[in-house]
N, C-alpha and C positions, 0 to 999 in steps of 0.2 A: 451309813457305818464309818465312814471317813469324816463325818461331821464338816468343819470347816476348812479340811485340809485340800488345796487346791493344787491341782499341777497339771502337765502337760496332757494332752488328749494321747490315748494309746489304742491303736487299733485292735492289741492283742489282748485281752482283759483275762485272760486265765487264771492269773495268781488274784486280780481281785475278786473274783467269783470264788475262788477258793478260801480266801478270806473271810467272805461273806458266810460261807458255809460252815466255816471254824467257827464265826462269831454266834452262829446259831446253835452250834453243838450238834450238826448234822453230817458233819464231812464224812464219818465212818457209816452212816447209814447210807449215804449217798454213793461211796464207793461199792458197797455191797449191792445195791440196787443196779448198779451199771455193770457189776460183774454178772449178776443173774440174766441182764438182758443179753449181754454177750453169750452165755451161755445158751439161752435159748435161740439166738441166732447161729449158733454151733449145729444144732439139731435140723436148721434148714436145708442145706444142700443134701443131707441123707435123706430127707423126704421126698426131694425132688428127683430122684433117681430110681426110686421104687415104683412098682405096679405100672401103670399105662404110660407113667413120665419116663420110664427107665429109656436112655438113649441105647442106639444099636451097638455102639463099640464098647467094648468090654472094660476100657481103662475108666470109664466114667466114675465107677461106683470107688475105685482106688481114689481119684482125684476127689470124689467128695469127701471121704474118709479124710485125706490130707487137710481138705479147707475145714474141716470140721475140728481137727486136731490143733490146726494153726487159730483158730477162734477160741478153742479152749485155753490155750496157751495166755493169747490176749487176757481173756477173763481172770486167769489166776493171777495177773499183774496186779490187778484191781483189788485182789484180798489181801495185799502185803500192807503192814502195819504204815507204811510210808506212802502218801499221797503222791500220784507219779508227777514228775516234771512236766514244764510247758511241752518240751522236746518229745518226751516218751508219750504223752498223750496224744499229740498231732501225728507221730508214727502210727500208734495205734489205730487213729482214725481212718488215717490213710489206707493202711493196710487193709482193715475191715471194709473198707469202701471198694477195693480190688477185690477181695475175696467174695463179698455179695453180688459183685458183677460176674464174676466167673461161675459161682453157682446158677445164676440165674440162666446162664447160657447151657448149662449141662442137659437138661429135659429135652426129649424128643418132640414134645409140643410145647410152642412159644407159649401159650395161655398159661401154664404152670410157671413158666420163667416169668411172666407178668406179674402172678401171684407173689412169687419169691422177691418180686422188685420191690413190694411195698416196705421190705425190711429197711431200705434204703432212707425211708423215713426217722427211724431212730437214729442212725448214724447222722443225718441231716441235723435233726434236732441237736444233738449233742456238740456237733461243730459249730451251729448257730449260736449255742450258749456260751461255749467255751473258746472258741479259736477266731481267727481272722477270717475277713471274708475273702481272702485269697483261698484258703482252704477250705471254706465252705462253698466257694465257686467250684473248686476241682470236685467235690462230692456231688454237687449239683449236675454237673457236667457229664460225670461217669454215670450218674443216675439216669439221666434225660437220654445220653447215646445208647445205653443198655436197654431201656424203655421202647426209644425209636427203633432199634434193631428187632426187637422182640415182636413189635407191632406190625412192621413191615412184613415178617415173616406170616404172621398170623393173619394179615391181611389177606394174602393169597387164599386161605379158605374161608374167612369171615371178616368182611371189612367193618360190619358193625361193631362186632366184637372186639376187633383191633382197635378201633377209634375209641370205643367207650373205655376200655381198659387202660389205652395210653393215656387218657384225659383224667381218668380217676387217681393214677399212680402221678402223675404230673401235678395236679391240684394237690394231693396229700403231700407232696415234699414242698410246694412252695408255701403251702398253707403252715407248715410245721416251722419252716424256716423263717417265715416272716413274724409267726407269733413268739418264737423264742428270741429273735434279735428285739421285738419289740420288749419283751420282758427285761432284757438287757439294758435296753436305753430307759425305761422305766425306772429300775433299781438303781440307776446311775453308775452301772458297773463298768460302762465303758469309758468313765472318766477317772481311770486309775491315777493316784497319786505319785506315782512313781512306782520304782521296782520293791518288790515284797521279798521276805525271806520265805522260802518255800514252806518249811516244815510247820512253822506257826501261821503263816499268812498275815504277819505284822511286816511293817517297814523294816528294810535293811538298813544298816548305818548311813549310807549316802543319802537315802531318801529321808532320814529322820532329819539329819544336819539340814538338807535342803530345805523342808517345811518349817522347821523351827527357825532357821536363819529368816526364811520369809516372815514369819510371826514377828520375829525381832526387826526387821527392817520395815515394817508397818508402823513401827511405834512413833509417837510424837511427843514433845516437850510437855504437852497438856496430859500426858497418860498417867493416870493414878493407880494402873492395876499393877501386880504383882506377878513376876514370872516364876514359876516353879518347876524344876527340872529334878526328876527322881530317878537314881540307879537303883534297880532291882536285880539282886543277884542269889541265884538258888543256892541255899546252905549245903555245904558238903557234896557238891555235885560230883566231882570226881570219884570221891570215895564210893557214891551211889552207884555209879557206873561201873566202876571195877567189881562191886559186890553182885549187883543184879542184872548187868549186860545194857549194852549201849540202846536196844530197844526200849527198855523201861525209862532209860535216860531220856529218850526222845518222847515218850510218852509224858513224862514230866515236864518237858519244855513246853508240849503242845498245851498240857494243862495249865500252866501257870500263863502261857499266851491267850488261852479262851477265858481266863479267870481275870486277867488285866483288861480285855475288851469288854467284859460283861461288868466291871467293878467302876473304871474311871467314867469322867463325863463324856459326853457326845464329842465336844469338840477337841478332846485331849489328842496328843499326838505321841503315838506307841510303837515303838521299834523293838526288835529282837537283833542285837547288836555282837551277840558273842556266843559263846557255846551256852552257857548258863546265864548271861546277862542280858537285862532287859533296860530300856529307857522310856520315861514319860514325861512330856514336856506340856504344861497348862498355863493358862492365866487365872489370878484370882483378884478378886476387889480386896482381900484383907491377906496380910503378911502370914497367917498362920494356915498350913496346908495339912496340918496333922489330921483333922476328921478323915480326909480323903484318904492319906498314907496309911493310916492306921485300919480303915475298911479294906483298903488293898492287902495289907500285911495279914490281918484275920481272915481274908478270905481264901490267901493262897494256903494259909495254915489248916483250912478246914478242906482242903481238896483230897479228895479221896486216897491219891497218891501218898499222903502224909508228908508231903514236902513243905519246907519253910523258907522264908527269904531273909535277906540282911538288906535294908534299904537305907541308902544315903539321899539325904532331900537337902536342894539349896532353894530358897525363897529371896529374890531380891527385885526391888522395886525397879519398873521399866524406865521411868522418867529420866535418872541419869545415866542410861544408857544410849541415849537419843543420838548421841555424837559418836558412837563408837562401832567398829566394823563389826557386823552380826558373827560373823565366823569366829573372831577372835574372842567374842563376849562368849559364845557358846563353848568353845574349847574350854576356857578357863572355869565357867559354872560346870561342865561335866567332869573335868579334873577335881574340883572341890566335891563335888558329889560323889565321885568313886572315894576318893580318900574318907568321906564321911561312912559310905558304905563298908570300907574296910574295918572302920572302927567299930561300926555296929556287929560285924562279924567277929572281931576279935572279943566283944563284950559277950558273946555266947552265941549269936545269931538270933532270928526271929524276932528282929527288934528293928526300930529307924534311929537314925542319926541325923539331926537338924542343924543347918548351916542357916540361918537368917540374915540377910543383909550383909553378905561377905563384900570385903575390898577387892574390887576387880581393876586391875591396871593402875590406871592413872586416877581411878576415882577414890579418893580420900576417906570413904566411911570405913569406919572400923567393923569388923563382923561381930556378930554376936552369936557365938558357937554353942551358946547352952541351949540342950534340947527343949522343945515346947512341951507344955505340960498337956 
């Protein structure tokens, strides 16, 4: 998904996978599946304190209800329109780990607790996919300690059953953790290109500038390609939010972000840098970027939300920029593209304004501001 965007290795790949889910259009489905799994786990403590598993002390049922209620609240968090932040997700996983551990210790018969300990596999899998090795280690440690305690209790009556149960639960957690981490490694999600904006899963402004500046810094005097930077701004976004509310505005931004990921080329750098503003950077072998830009504009207009966008585009040859500081070049290009976007908006929106070969700083080439056909 990130194409040729390279960056520092990050141990916490939460937003990288969030972006991947958004790019495939399955983020909402994923959040609902997670919520369903949590609701299922909420029923576990209620079953562990009934029948022959009921503990001798009367407060166990009350505690089981409290645990179930807490788990239910955590599940509701995943049904909200906004995907949880990395911190919220980590807190949810930590609390869920503790709740499962307490629930497994409630039954009077340890064999029931070992049966409930299989629920750790769900949290282990989620943590292995989305979070750091440290948080995964915490979850595995709590699961191992709970399983070992219950196995020792069970061994007083049945050593063979205790050994078999402990091995089964341990292997289940280890296999799930290994498999999920392997998926992260194979998809390349552990190699996040920098920080991303949580709502859309696109790069934030700092990361967009870093990666685009790196692209510019790799140019040479023999480079005959063209750098294209586009500023995409949702038309009448403030008015839309005031009429239909912030939730619909967030959905519109998510929709535009998803459209951009699906429409631009694989190696393009895409960022969400403002409330309704997006940036695209890519290199072309020809100065005319209009086929891609018009495809982006049309795809946004075809979005079910009915949003449109004004787009300002700068196309400039890379060769004359060989001796210029990349961040200064990028600042100038983005400023010119932003001005072009404003002109497209004043012209009625849902259109693109192009600036080809602009004069940048000390470079003496005269700009050609006429729109491309």
